All heavy atoms as TSV, in Angstrom:
chain	resi	resn	atom	element	x	y	z
A	1	THR	N	N	-12.912	6.549	-17.974
A	1	THR	CA	C	-13.006	5.267	-18.645
A	1	THR	C	C	-12.927	5.471	-20.150
A	1	THR	O	O	-13.282	6.522	-20.653
A	1	THR	CB	C	-14.322	4.555	-18.300
A	1	THR	OG1	O	-15.403	5.345	-18.759
A	1	THR	CG2	C	-14.451	4.298	-16.814
A	2	ILE	N	N	-12.500	4.456	-20.820
A	2	ILE	CA	C	-12.430	4.507	-22.274
A	2	ILE	C	C	-13.659	3.820	-22.835
A	2	ILE	O	O	-13.961	2.687	-22.490
A	2	ILE	CB	C	-11.160	3.797	-22.797
A	2	ILE	CG1	C	-9.914	4.523	-22.319
A	2	ILE	CG2	C	-11.176	3.711	-24.315
A	2	ILE	CD1	C	-8.632	3.847	-22.740
A	3	ASP	N	N	-14.378	4.522	-23.653
A	3	ASP	CA	C	-15.483	3.888	-24.357
A	3	ASP	C	C	-15.455	4.343	-25.815
A	3	ASP	O	O	-14.712	5.231	-26.188
A	3	ASP	CB	C	-16.830	4.183	-23.698
A	3	ASP	CG	C	-17.121	5.671	-23.612
A	3	ASP	OD1	O	-16.821	6.406	-24.580
A	3	ASP	OD2	O	-17.661	6.103	-22.593
A	4	ASN	N	N	-16.260	3.747	-26.616
A	4	ASN	CA	C	-16.234	4.044	-28.044
A	4	ASN	C	C	-16.868	5.390	-28.370
A	4	ASN	O	O	-16.749	5.864	-29.485
A	4	ASN	CB	C	-16.909	2.921	-28.831
A	4	ASN	CG	C	-16.102	1.638	-28.766
A	4	ASN	OD1	O	-14.886	1.679	-28.644
A	4	ASN	ND2	N	-16.768	0.507	-28.830
A	5	LYS	N	N	-17.547	6.015	-27.432
A	5	LYS	CA	C	-18.169	7.309	-27.672
A	5	LYS	C	C	-17.210	8.461	-27.406
A	5	LYS	O	O	-17.423	9.566	-27.839
A	5	LYS	CB	C	-19.414	7.463	-26.784
A	5	LYS	CG	C	-20.491	6.437	-27.078
A	5	LYS	CD	C	-21.636	6.562	-26.105
A	5	LYS	CE	C	-22.608	5.420	-26.332
A	5	LYS	NZ	N	-23.610	5.356	-25.291
A	6	THR	N	N	-16.144	8.200	-26.685
A	6	THR	CA	C	-15.166	9.221	-26.325
A	6	THR	C	C	-14.165	9.385	-27.458
A	6	THR	O	O	-13.721	8.401	-28.030
A	6	THR	CB	C	-14.409	8.816	-25.041
A	6	THR	OG1	O	-15.359	8.558	-24.020
A	6	THR	CG2	C	-13.463	9.905	-24.598
A	7	GLU	N	N	-13.810	10.622	-27.762
A	7	GLU	CA	C	-12.783	10.851	-28.773
A	7	GLU	C	C	-11.433	10.553	-28.143
A	7	GLU	O	O	-10.987	11.227	-27.230
A	7	GLU	CB	C	-12.820	12.300	-29.252
A	7	GLU	CG	C	-11.875	12.553	-30.390
A	7	GLU	CD	C	-11.985	13.956	-30.931
A	7	GLU	OE1	O	-13.071	14.534	-30.900
A	7	GLU	OE2	O	-10.954	14.467	-31.378
A	8	HIS	N	N	-10.765	9.502	-28.598
A	8	HIS	CA	C	-9.524	9.070	-27.991
A	8	HIS	C	C	-8.442	8.773	-29.008
A	8	HIS	O	O	-7.321	8.476	-28.631
A	8	HIS	CB	C	-9.745	7.847	-27.095
A	8	HIS	CG	C	-10.611	6.812	-27.727
A	8	HIS	ND1	N	-10.271	6.142	-28.865
A	8	HIS	CD2	C	-11.837	6.366	-27.371
A	8	HIS	CE1	C	-11.243	5.306	-29.182
A	8	HIS	NE2	N	-12.201	5.426	-28.314
A	9	HIS	N	N	-8.759	8.822	-30.285
A	9	HIS	CA	C	-7.769	8.608	-31.340
A	9	HIS	C	C	-7.106	7.241	-31.260
A	9	HIS	O	O	-5.932	7.095	-31.553
A	9	HIS	CB	C	-6.710	9.714	-31.346
A	9	HIS	CG	C	-7.292	11.080	-31.407
A	9	HIS	ND1	N	-7.898	11.581	-32.533
A	9	HIS	CD2	C	-7.390	12.050	-30.477
A	9	HIS	CE1	C	-8.330	12.803	-32.300
A	9	HIS	NE2	N	-8.037	13.114	-31.058
A	10	LEU	N	N	-7.846	6.262	-30.830
A	10	LEU	CA	C	-7.352	4.889	-30.778
A	10	LEU	C	C	-8.217	4.014	-31.681
A	10	LEU	O	O	-9.413	4.261	-31.825
A	10	LEU	CB	C	-7.411	4.326	-29.359
A	10	LEU	CG	C	-6.554	5.008	-28.304
A	10	LEU	CD1	C	-6.873	4.449	-26.927
A	10	LEU	CD2	C	-5.084	4.837	-28.610
A	11	ALA	N	N	-7.608	2.995	-32.240
A	11	ALA	CA	C	-8.371	2.022	-33.025
A	11	ALA	C	C	-9.234	1.189	-32.078
A	11	ALA	O	O	-8.913	1.043	-30.894
A	11	ALA	CB	C	-7.418	1.124	-33.810
A	12	ASP	N	N	-10.304	0.640	-32.606
A	12	ASP	CA	C	-11.195	-0.179	-31.775
A	12	ASP	C	C	-10.458	-1.323	-31.096
A	12	ASP	O	O	-10.717	-1.639	-29.938
A	12	ASP	CB	C	-12.354	-0.732	-32.611
A	12	ASP	CG	C	-13.382	0.325	-32.975
A	12	ASP	OD1	O	-13.407	1.383	-32.305
A	12	ASP	OD2	O	-14.152	0.092	-33.918
A	13	TRP	N	N	-9.520	-1.959	-31.816
A	13	TRP	CA	C	-8.790	-3.079	-31.211
A	13	TRP	C	C	-7.952	-2.604	-30.032
A	13	TRP	O	O	-7.777	-3.334	-29.055
A	13	TRP	CB	C	-7.935	-3.811	-32.248
A	13	TRP	CG	C	-6.765	-3.037	-32.774
A	13	TRP	CD1	C	-6.731	-2.263	-33.891
A	13	TRP	CD2	C	-5.462	-2.956	-32.189
A	13	TRP	NE1	N	-5.489	-1.693	-34.046
A	13	TRP	CE2	C	-4.683	-2.106	-33.011
A	13	TRP	CE3	C	-4.863	-3.513	-31.061
A	13	TRP	CZ2	C	-3.356	-1.807	-32.740
A	13	TRP	CZ3	C	-3.546	-3.211	-30.796
A	13	TRP	CH2	C	-2.797	-2.369	-31.623
A	14	GLN	N	N	-7.429	-1.357	-30.107
A	14	GLN	CA	C	-6.634	-0.825	-29.005
A	14	GLN	C	C	-7.515	-0.568	-27.784
A	14	GLN	O	O	-7.137	-0.874	-26.659
A	14	GLN	CB	C	-5.937	0.472	-29.429
A	14	GLN	CG	C	-4.837	0.259	-30.434
A	14	GLN	CD	C	-4.309	1.561	-30.980
A	14	GLN	OE1	O	-5.073	2.422	-31.404
A	14	GLN	NE2	N	-2.988	1.709	-30.978
A	15	VAL	N	N	-8.687	-0.002	-28.023
A	15	VAL	CA	C	-9.628	0.254	-26.928
A	15	VAL	C	C	-9.993	-1.050	-26.244
A	15	VAL	O	O	-9.968	-1.155	-25.013
A	15	VAL	CB	C	-10.896	0.975	-27.444
A	15	VAL	CG1	C	-11.953	1.066	-26.350
A	15	VAL	CG2	C	-10.556	2.348	-27.987
A	16	ASN	N	N	-10.306	-2.061	-27.043
A	16	ASN	CA	C	-10.680	-3.360	-26.471
A	16	ASN	C	C	-9.525	-3.983	-25.695
A	16	ASN	O	O	-9.725	-4.566	-24.625
A	16	ASN	CB	C	-11.160	-4.305	-27.572
A	16	ASN	CG	C	-12.475	-3.856	-28.164
A	16	ASN	OD1	O	-13.291	-3.226	-27.494
A	16	ASN	ND2	N	-12.683	-4.150	-29.431
A	17	LYS	N	N	-8.316	-3.847	-26.207
A	17	LYS	CA	C	-7.143	-4.388	-25.519
A	17	LYS	C	C	-6.947	-3.707	-24.169
A	17	LYS	O	O	-6.714	-4.366	-23.155
A	17	LYS	CB	C	-5.899	-4.194	-26.381
A	17	LYS	CG	C	-4.631	-4.716	-25.744
A	17	LYS	CD	C	-3.435	-4.500	-26.645
A	17	LYS	CE	C	-2.156	-4.946	-25.979
A	17	LYS	NZ	N	-0.993	-4.754	-26.834
A	18	TYR	N	N	-7.055	-2.367	-24.143
A	18	TYR	CA	C	-6.865	-1.636	-22.889
A	18	TYR	C	C	-7.970	-1.940	-21.885
A	18	TYR	O	O	-7.723	-2.032	-20.685
A	18	TYR	CB	C	-6.767	-0.132	-23.141
A	18	TYR	CG	C	-5.494	0.260	-23.847
A	18	TYR	CD1	C	-5.517	1.122	-24.939
A	18	TYR	CD2	C	-4.262	-0.227	-23.441
A	18	TYR	CE1	C	-4.339	1.478	-25.597
A	18	TYR	CE2	C	-3.093	0.120	-24.085
A	18	TYR	CZ	C	-3.141	0.980	-25.166
A	18	TYR	OH	O	-1.978	1.323	-25.795
A	19	LYS	N	N	-9.172	-2.131	-22.360
A	19	LYS	CA	C	-10.268	-2.505	-21.460
A	19	LYS	C	C	-9.986	-3.864	-20.827
A	19	LYS	O	O	-10.186	-4.058	-19.634
A	19	LYS	CB	C	-11.590	-2.552	-22.217
A	19	LYS	CG	C	-12.197	-1.217	-22.486
A	19	LYS	CD	C	-13.531	-1.393	-23.191
A	19	LYS	CE	C	-14.188	-0.082	-23.480
A	19	LYS	NZ	N	-15.471	-0.264	-24.181
A	20	ARG	N	N	-9.548	-4.817	-21.661
A	20	ARG	CA	C	-9.242	-6.156	-21.165
A	20	ARG	C	C	-8.107	-6.112	-20.139
A	20	ARG	O	O	-8.173	-6.724	-19.080
A	20	ARG	CB	C	-8.866	-7.042	-22.354
A	20	ARG	CG	C	-9.246	-8.456	-22.235
A	20	ARG	CD	C	-9.025	-9.294	-23.504
A	20	ARG	NE	N	-7.899	-8.948	-24.347
A	20	ARG	CZ	C	-7.987	-8.277	-25.510
A	20	ARG	NH1	N	-9.161	-7.860	-25.950
A	20	ARG	NH2	N	-6.910	-8.013	-26.220
A	21	LEU	N	N	-7.044	-5.357	-20.449
A	21	LEU	CA	C	-5.907	-5.254	-19.532
A	21	LEU	C	C	-6.284	-4.546	-18.236
A	21	LEU	O	O	-5.832	-4.922	-17.162
A	21	LEU	CB	C	-4.751	-4.511	-20.205
A	21	LEU	CG	C	-4.014	-5.265	-21.298
A	21	LEU	CD1	C	-3.030	-4.348	-22.000
A	21	LEU	CD2	C	-3.294	-6.458	-20.711
A	22	SER	N	N	-7.108	-3.524	-18.340
A	22	SER	CA	C	-7.457	-2.750	-17.148
A	22	SER	C	C	-8.261	-3.561	-16.144
A	22	SER	O	O	-8.219	-3.282	-14.948
A	22	SER	CB	C	-8.228	-1.490	-17.535
A	22	SER	OG	O	-9.516	-1.808	-18.015
A	23	SER	N	N	-8.958	-4.571	-16.602
A	23	SER	CA	C	-9.754	-5.382	-15.680
A	23	SER	C	C	-8.879	-6.265	-14.785
A	23	SER	O	O	-9.360	-6.822	-13.808
A	23	SER	CB	C	-10.743	-6.249	-16.458
A	23	SER	OG	O	-10.050	-7.236	-17.197
A	24	LYS	N	N	-7.592	-6.370	-15.099
A	24	LYS	CA	C	-6.693	-7.217	-14.317
A	24	LYS	C	C	-6.104	-6.507	-13.106
A	24	LYS	O	O	-5.431	-7.129	-12.299
A	24	LYS	CB	C	-5.563	-7.735	-15.202
A	24	LYS	CG	C	-6.058	-8.626	-16.317
A	24	LYS	CD	C	-4.941	-9.148	-17.156
A	24	LYS	CE	C	-5.529	-10.023	-18.249
A	24	LYS	NZ	N	-4.565	-10.905	-18.844
A	25	PHE	N	N	-6.334	-5.196	-12.985
A	25	PHE	CA	C	-5.741	-4.418	-11.904
A	25	PHE	C	C	-6.811	-3.641	-11.159
A	25	PHE	O	O	-7.642	-2.988	-11.767
A	25	PHE	CB	C	-4.703	-3.425	-12.465
A	25	PHE	CG	C	-3.594	-4.083	-13.214
A	25	PHE	CD1	C	-3.638	-4.197	-14.594
A	25	PHE	CD2	C	-2.502	-4.609	-12.549
A	25	PHE	CE1	C	-2.621	-4.805	-15.299
A	25	PHE	CE2	C	-1.474	-5.226	-13.237
A	25	PHE	CZ	C	-1.539	-5.325	-14.614
A	26	SER	N	N	-6.738	-3.690	-9.851
A	26	SER	CA	C	-7.679	-2.907	-9.053
A	26	SER	C	C	-7.199	-1.462	-8.983
A	26	SER	O	O	-6.010	-1.169	-9.181
A	26	SER	CB	C	-7.780	-3.474	-7.637
A	26	SER	OG	O	-6.564	-3.232	-6.938
A	27	LYS	N	N	-8.115	-0.582	-8.683
A	27	LYS	CA	C	-7.762	0.829	-8.540
A	27	LYS	C	C	-6.740	1.004	-7.420
A	27	LYS	O	O	-5.777	1.767	-7.556
A	27	LYS	CB	C	-9.013	1.652	-8.265
A	27	LYS	CG	C	-8.768	3.130	-8.197
A	27	LYS	CD	C	-10.070	3.894	-7.992
A	27	LYS	CE	C	-9.830	5.376	-7.905
A	27	LYS	NZ	N	-11.072	6.124	-7.717
A	28	THR	N	N	-6.912	0.289	-6.341
A	28	THR	CA	C	-5.995	0.355	-5.204
A	28	THR	C	C	-4.588	-0.055	-5.616
A	28	THR	O	O	-3.612	0.597	-5.254
A	28	THR	CB	C	-6.499	-0.557	-4.064
A	28	THR	OG1	O	-7.814	-0.147	-3.705
A	28	THR	CG2	C	-5.586	-0.496	-2.858
A	29	ARG	N	N	-4.481	-1.128	-6.396
A	29	ARG	CA	C	-3.163	-1.611	-6.837
A	29	ARG	C	C	-2.500	-0.621	-7.792
A	29	ARG	O	O	-1.292	-0.396	-7.724
A	29	ARG	CB	C	-3.324	-2.980	-7.506
A	29	ARG	CG	C	-2.015	-3.616	-7.843
A	29	ARG	CD	C	-1.258	-3.989	-6.553
A	29	ARG	NE	N	0.063	-4.451	-6.901
A	29	ARG	CZ	C	1.183	-3.927	-6.419
A	29	ARG	NH1	N	1.144	-2.954	-5.543
A	29	ARG	NH2	N	2.352	-4.381	-6.782
A	30	LEU	N	N	-3.277	-0.013	-8.665
A	30	LEU	CA	C	-2.728	0.978	-9.588
A	30	LEU	C	C	-2.236	2.217	-8.848
A	30	LEU	O	O	-1.177	2.762	-9.166
A	30	LEU	CB	C	-3.763	1.364	-10.645
A	30	LEU	CG	C	-4.084	0.280	-11.669
A	30	LEU	CD1	C	-5.240	0.723	-12.552
A	30	LEU	CD2	C	-2.866	-0.059	-12.499
A	31	ILE	N	N	-2.977	2.642	-7.847
A	31	ILE	CA	C	-2.556	3.797	-7.046
A	31	ILE	C	C	-1.269	3.473	-6.299
A	31	ILE	O	O	-0.355	4.290	-6.230
A	31	ILE	CB	C	-3.685	4.233	-6.087
A	31	ILE	CG1	C	-4.828	4.857	-6.898
A	31	ILE	CG2	C	-3.172	5.210	-5.031
A	31	ILE	CD1	C	-6.082	5.123	-6.108
A	32	ALA	N	N	-1.177	2.269	-5.745
A	32	ALA	CA	C	0.039	1.858	-5.035
A	32	ALA	C	C	1.237	1.832	-5.983
A	32	ALA	O	O	2.332	2.278	-5.617
A	32	ALA	CB	C	-0.167	0.486	-4.394
A	33	ALA	N	N	1.043	1.340	-7.191
A	33	ALA	CA	C	2.133	1.300	-8.171
A	33	ALA	C	C	2.562	2.711	-8.550
A	33	ALA	O	O	3.757	2.998	-8.658
A	33	ALA	CB	C	1.694	0.528	-9.406
A	34	TYR	N	N	1.598	3.597	-8.736
A	34	TYR	CA	C	1.908	4.989	-9.075
A	34	TYR	C	C	2.698	5.652	-7.946
A	34	TYR	O	O	3.686	6.350	-8.193
A	34	TYR	CB	C	0.629	5.761	-9.363
A	34	TYR	CG	C	0.887	7.203	-9.692
A	34	TYR	CD1	C	1.333	7.580	-10.948
A	34	TYR	CD2	C	0.711	8.194	-8.730
A	34	TYR	CE1	C	1.591	8.902	-11.248
A	34	TYR	CE2	C	0.963	9.517	-9.029
A	34	TYR	CZ	C	1.399	9.867	-10.287
A	34	TYR	OH	O	1.657	11.179	-10.568
A	35	LYS	N	N	2.283	5.425	-6.706
A	35	LYS	CA	C	2.986	6.010	-5.565
A	35	LYS	C	C	4.414	5.480	-5.463
A	35	LYS	O	O	5.335	6.225	-5.143
A	35	LYS	CB	C	2.218	5.735	-4.269
A	35	LYS	CG	C	0.974	6.583	-4.139
A	35	LYS	CD	C	0.244	6.291	-2.840
A	35	LYS	CE	C	-0.993	7.157	-2.695
A	35	LYS	NZ	N	-1.707	6.876	-1.447
A	36	ALA	N	N	4.600	4.188	-5.735
A	36	ALA	CA	C	5.942	3.604	-5.704
A	36	ALA	C	C	6.812	4.241	-6.780
A	36	ALA	O	O	7.972	4.598	-6.524
A	36	ALA	CB	C	5.860	2.092	-5.918
A	37	LEU	N	N	6.268	4.416	-7.953
A	37	LEU	CA	C	7.009	5.049	-9.036
A	37	LEU	C	C	7.336	6.500	-8.703
A	37	LEU	O	O	8.458	6.965	-8.938
A	37	LEU	CB	C	6.200	4.970	-10.332
A	37	LEU	CG	C	6.860	5.488	-11.586
A	37	LEU	CD1	C	8.168	4.762	-11.857
A	37	LEU	CD2	C	5.920	5.339	-12.769
A	38	LEU	N	N	6.401	7.220	-8.121
A	38	LEU	CA	C	6.622	8.610	-7.722
A	38	LEU	C	C	7.727	8.716	-6.673
A	38	LEU	O	O	8.610	9.568	-6.771
A	38	LEU	CB	C	5.326	9.221	-7.190
A	38	LEU	CG	C	5.405	10.654	-6.698
A	38	LEU	CD1	C	5.800	11.599	-7.828
A	38	LEU	CD2	C	4.077	11.069	-6.095
A	39	LYS	N	N	7.702	7.824	-5.702
A	39	LYS	CA	C	8.716	7.815	-4.639
A	39	LYS	C	C	10.119	7.612	-5.215
A	39	LYS	O	O	11.062	8.326	-4.875
A	39	LYS	CB	C	8.372	6.702	-3.644
A	39	LYS	CG	C	9.247	6.608	-2.440
A	39	LYS	CD	C	8.623	5.606	-1.470
A	39	LYS	CE	C	9.579	4.508	-1.156
A	39	LYS	NZ	N	9.033	3.524	-0.223
A	40	ILE	N	N	10.238	6.683	-6.152
A	40	ILE	CA	C	11.528	6.419	-6.773
A	40	ILE	C	C	11.948	7.578	-7.668
A	40	ILE	O	O	13.120	7.951	-7.702
A	40	ILE	CB	C	11.469	5.085	-7.538
A	40	ILE	CG1	C	11.367	3.945	-6.517
A	40	ILE	CG2	C	12.680	4.896	-8.439
A	40	ILE	CD1	C	11.013	2.618	-7.111
A	41	ASP	N	N	11.003	8.169	-8.363
A	41	ASP	CA	C	11.291	9.320	-9.220
A	41	ASP	C	C	11.846	10.483	-8.398
A	41	ASP	O	O	12.830	11.122	-8.791
A	41	ASP	CB	C	10.023	9.745	-9.964
A	41	ASP	CG	C	10.267	10.852	-10.967
A	41	ASP	OD1	O	11.219	10.741	-11.767
A	41	ASP	OD2	O	9.497	11.833	-10.961
A	42	ILE	N	N	11.253	10.738	-7.258
A	42	ILE	CA	C	11.725	11.825	-6.385
A	42	ILE	C	C	13.138	11.526	-5.883
A	42	ILE	O	O	14.003	12.399	-5.888
A	42	ILE	CB	C	10.745	12.045	-5.213
A	42	ILE	CG1	C	9.444	12.651	-5.746
A	42	ILE	CG2	C	11.365	12.929	-4.132
A	42	ILE	CD1	C	8.311	12.676	-4.741
A	43	LYS	N	N	13.383	10.288	-5.483
A	43	LYS	CA	C	14.723	9.921	-5.017
A	43	LYS	C	C	15.756	10.099	-6.122
A	43	LYS	O	O	16.869	10.540	-5.872
A	43	LYS	CB	C	14.735	8.474	-4.514
A	43	LYS	CG	C	14.039	8.306	-3.191
A	43	LYS	CD	C	14.124	6.877	-2.709
A	43	LYS	CE	C	13.466	6.752	-1.353
A	43	LYS	NZ	N	13.680	5.432	-0.753
A	44	PHE	N	N	15.395	9.764	-7.345
A	44	PHE	CA	C	16.315	9.919	-8.465
A	44	PHE	C	C	16.587	11.399	-8.741
A	44	PHE	O	O	17.727	11.814	-8.900
A	44	PHE	CB	C	15.747	9.244	-9.713
A	44	PHE	CG	C	16.563	9.475	-10.941
A	44	PHE	CD1	C	17.805	8.878	-11.093
A	44	PHE	CD2	C	16.092	10.286	-11.948
A	44	PHE	CE1	C	18.568	9.094	-12.226
A	44	PHE	CE2	C	16.846	10.508	-13.090
A	44	PHE	CZ	C	18.088	9.907	-13.230
A	45	LYS	N	N	15.524	12.194	-8.781
A	45	LYS	CA	C	15.666	13.608	-9.123
A	45	LYS	C	C	16.358	14.423	-8.041
A	45	LYS	O	O	16.935	15.470	-8.326
A	45	LYS	CB	C	14.306	14.207	-9.454
A	45	LYS	CG	C	13.781	13.688	-10.785
A	45	LYS	CD	C	12.427	14.252	-11.120
A	45	LYS	CE	C	11.981	13.730	-12.487
A	45	LYS	NZ	N	10.621	14.154	-12.790
A	46	THR	N	N	16.330	13.953	-6.805
A	46	THR	CA	C	17.020	14.655	-5.724
A	46	THR	C	C	18.431	14.122	-5.517
A	46	THR	O	O	19.150	14.593	-4.640
A	46	THR	CB	C	16.234	14.540	-4.408
A	46	THR	OG1	O	16.078	13.158	-4.074
A	46	THR	CG2	C	14.880	15.230	-4.500
A	47	GLY	N	N	18.814	13.133	-6.304
A	47	GLY	CA	C	20.162	12.590	-6.215
A	47	GLY	C	C	20.357	11.588	-5.103
A	47	GLY	O	O	21.479	11.156	-4.823
A	48	GLU	N	N	19.268	11.203	-4.448
A	48	GLU	CA	C	19.381	10.236	-3.354
A	48	GLU	C	C	19.820	8.866	-3.861
A	48	GLU	O	O	20.546	8.143	-3.182
A	48	GLU	CB	C	18.038	10.125	-2.621
A	48	GLU	CG	C	18.092	9.321	-1.356
A	48	GLU	CD	C	16.777	9.329	-0.607
A	48	GLU	OE1	O	15.999	10.293	-0.727
A	48	GLU	OE2	O	16.535	8.352	0.114
A	49	ILE	N	N	19.373	8.510	-5.049
A	49	ILE	CA	C	19.809	7.264	-5.678
A	49	ILE	C	C	20.139	7.541	-7.145
A	49	ILE	O	O	19.599	8.451	-7.751
A	49	ILE	CB	C	18.752	6.143	-5.587
A	49	ILE	CG1	C	17.405	6.603	-6.140
A	49	ILE	CG2	C	18.626	5.621	-4.195
A	49	ILE	CD1	C	16.363	5.516	-6.199
A	50	THR	N	N	21.036	6.764	-7.695
A	50	THR	CA	C	21.408	6.901	-9.099
A	50	THR	C	C	21.501	5.516	-9.720
A	50	THR	O	O	21.549	4.518	-9.011
A	50	THR	CB	C	22.773	7.610	-9.259
A	50	THR	OG1	O	23.762	6.850	-8.570
A	50	THR	CG2	C	22.739	9.020	-8.707
A	51	GLY	N	N	21.566	5.489	-11.014
A	51	GLY	CA	C	21.729	4.220	-11.714
A	51	GLY	C	C	20.409	3.621	-12.128
A	51	GLY	O	O	19.526	3.415	-11.293
A	52	GLN	N	N	20.278	3.346	-13.417
A	52	GLN	CA	C	19.015	2.833	-13.931
A	52	GLN	C	C	18.678	1.448	-13.384
A	52	GLN	O	O	17.515	1.137	-13.149
A	52	GLN	CB	C	19.027	2.812	-15.449
A	52	GLN	CG	C	20.077	1.894	-16.048
A	52	GLN	CD	C	20.172	2.033	-17.551
A	52	GLN	OE1	O	19.658	2.980	-18.118
A	52	GLN	NE2	N	20.841	1.102	-18.181
A	53	TYR	N	N	19.677	0.621	-13.155
A	53	TYR	CA	C	19.393	-0.721	-12.641
A	53	TYR	C	C	18.953	-0.673	-11.179
A	53	TYR	O	O	18.102	-1.446	-10.757
A	53	TYR	CB	C	20.596	-1.638	-12.842
A	53	TYR	CG	C	20.915	-1.813	-14.306
A	53	TYR	CD1	C	22.067	-1.284	-14.851
A	53	TYR	CD2	C	20.031	-2.471	-15.151
A	53	TYR	CE1	C	22.342	-1.419	-16.209
A	53	TYR	CE2	C	20.293	-2.605	-16.499
A	53	TYR	CZ	C	21.452	-2.084	-17.030
A	53	TYR	OH	O	21.707	-2.208	-18.363
A	54	THR	N	N	19.526	0.241	-10.414
A	54	THR	CA	C	19.090	0.430	-9.034
A	54	THR	C	C	17.644	0.895	-9.003
A	54	THR	O	O	16.840	0.395	-8.220
A	54	THR	CB	C	19.986	1.463	-8.317
A	54	THR	OG1	O	21.328	1.017	-8.373
A	54	THR	CG2	C	19.565	1.665	-6.880
A	55	LEU	N	N	17.308	1.833	-9.868
A	55	LEU	CA	C	15.942	2.348	-9.927
A	55	LEU	C	C	14.959	1.260	-10.322
A	55	LEU	O	O	13.902	1.108	-9.702
A	55	LEU	CB	C	15.854	3.514	-10.920
A	55	LEU	CG	C	16.650	4.749	-10.556
A	55	LEU	CD1	C	16.673	5.727	-11.723
A	55	LEU	CD2	C	16.063	5.421	-9.332
A	56	LEU	N	N	15.311	0.484	-11.313
A	56	LEU	CA	C	14.442	-0.596	-11.755
A	56	LEU	C	C	14.277	-1.642	-10.655
A	56	LEU	O	O	13.161	-2.113	-10.400
A	56	LEU	CB	C	14.996	-1.246	-13.019
A	56	LEU	CG	C	14.171	-2.373	-13.618
A	56	LEU	CD1	C	12.765	-1.898	-13.959
A	56	LEU	CD2	C	14.865	-2.923	-14.847
A	57	SER	N	N	15.350	-1.967	-9.981
A	57	SER	CA	C	15.281	-2.939	-8.881
A	57	SER	C	C	14.367	-2.446	-7.765
A	57	SER	O	O	13.550	-3.199	-7.236
A	57	SER	CB	C	16.677	-3.207	-8.309
A	57	SER	OG	O	17.495	-3.786	-9.274
A	58	LEU	N	N	14.509	-1.173	-7.403
A	58	LEU	CA	C	13.651	-0.609	-6.359
A	58	LEU	C	C	12.183	-0.619	-6.769
A	58	LEU	O	O	11.304	-0.938	-5.967
A	58	LEU	CB	C	14.089	0.820	-6.020
A	58	LEU	CG	C	15.374	0.942	-5.229
A	58	LEU	CD1	C	15.794	2.415	-5.137
A	58	LEU	CD2	C	15.204	0.360	-3.837
A	59	LEU	N	N	11.922	-0.282	-8.020
A	59	LEU	CA	C	10.539	-0.288	-8.492
A	59	LEU	C	C	9.966	-1.698	-8.452
A	59	LEU	O	O	8.852	-1.904	-7.968
A	59	LEU	CB	C	10.459	0.282	-9.905
A	59	LEU	CG	C	9.052	0.301	-10.508
A	59	LEU	CD1	C	8.094	1.145	-9.663
A	59	LEU	CD2	C	9.087	0.814	-11.934
A	60	LEU	N	N	10.716	-2.666	-8.914
A	60	LEU	CA	C	10.234	-4.046	-8.889
A	60	LEU	C	C	9.989	-4.529	-7.464
A	60	LEU	O	O	8.996	-5.217	-7.192
A	60	LEU	CB	C	11.219	-4.965	-9.613
A	60	LEU	CG	C	11.276	-4.787	-11.120
A	60	LEU	CD1	C	12.389	-5.625	-11.713
A	60	LEU	CD2	C	9.944	-5.127	-11.765
A	61	LEU	N	N	10.871	-4.155	-6.549
A	61	LEU	CA	C	10.660	-4.529	-5.148
A	61	LEU	C	C	9.393	-3.907	-4.588
A	61	LEU	O	O	8.628	-4.553	-3.884
A	61	LEU	CB	C	11.870	-4.114	-4.304
A	61	LEU	CG	C	13.117	-4.954	-4.467
A	61	LEU	CD1	C	14.296	-4.294	-3.740
A	61	LEU	CD2	C	12.884	-6.364	-3.944
A	62	GLU	N	N	9.181	-2.645	-4.907
A	62	GLU	CA	C	7.971	-1.973	-4.429
A	62	GLU	C	C	6.705	-2.612	-5.011
A	62	GLU	O	O	5.719	-2.792	-4.317
A	62	GLU	CB	C	8.010	-0.487	-4.804
A	62	GLU	CG	C	8.968	0.345	-3.988
A	62	GLU	CD	C	8.506	0.549	-2.551
A	62	GLU	OE1	O	7.288	0.615	-2.301
A	62	GLU	OE2	O	9.370	0.640	-1.675
A	63	LEU	N	N	6.751	-2.938	-6.290
A	63	LEU	CA	C	5.562	-3.469	-6.960
A	63	LEU	C	C	5.239	-4.895	-6.550
A	63	LEU	O	O	4.097	-5.328	-6.687
A	63	LEU	CB	C	5.736	-3.392	-8.474
A	63	LEU	CG	C	5.808	-1.993	-9.064
A	63	LEU	CD1	C	6.024	-2.065	-10.568
A	63	LEU	CD2	C	4.566	-1.184	-8.744
A	64	THR	N	N	6.219	-5.616	-6.052
A	64	THR	CA	C	5.975	-7.015	-5.692
A	64	THR	C	C	5.720	-7.207	-4.196
A	64	THR	O	O	5.554	-8.328	-3.746
A	64	THR	CB	C	7.145	-7.911	-6.126
A	64	THR	OG1	O	8.365	-7.416	-5.564
A	64	THR	CG2	C	7.270	-7.959	-7.637
A	65	LYS	N	N	5.680	-6.112	-3.450
A	65	LYS	CA	C	5.341	-6.223	-2.023
A	65	LYS	C	C	3.914	-6.726	-1.887
A	65	LYS	O	O	3.037	-6.380	-2.665
A	65	LYS	CB	C	5.449	-4.861	-1.323
A	65	LYS	CG	C	6.837	-4.423	-1.047
A	65	LYS	CD	C	6.799	-3.107	-0.300
A	65	LYS	CE	C	8.183	-2.616	0.018
A	65	LYS	NZ	N	8.138	-1.319	0.696
A	66	THR	N	N	3.691	-7.532	-0.880
A	66	THR	CA	C	2.338	-8.048	-0.664
A	66	THR	C	C	1.637	-7.293	0.415
A	66	THR	O	O	2.194	-6.611	1.203
A	66	THR	CB	C	2.361	-9.543	-0.307
A	66	THR	OG1	O	3.224	-9.743	0.817
A	66	THR	CG2	C	2.806	-10.366	-1.479
C-alpha cells in the first residue's frame, strides 16, 4: 500500500490520487486484468498474434468480460 510514511518519491497529491483511483478496483479485478494482459503479451511474443490494433482489441475484450 502507498502511505505517506513510505519512501515513494511521489508528491502528496499523487499519492492521494492513486489512493482514490485504487479504491475503484477490487483486487480480484486487478488480478484478472493483469492475467489478460499477460496472456496477450505471451501471444504477441510467440508470434501467435501481431498488430497493435489486434492486441488492443483483444485486451479490451478481455477486460470487458463480465
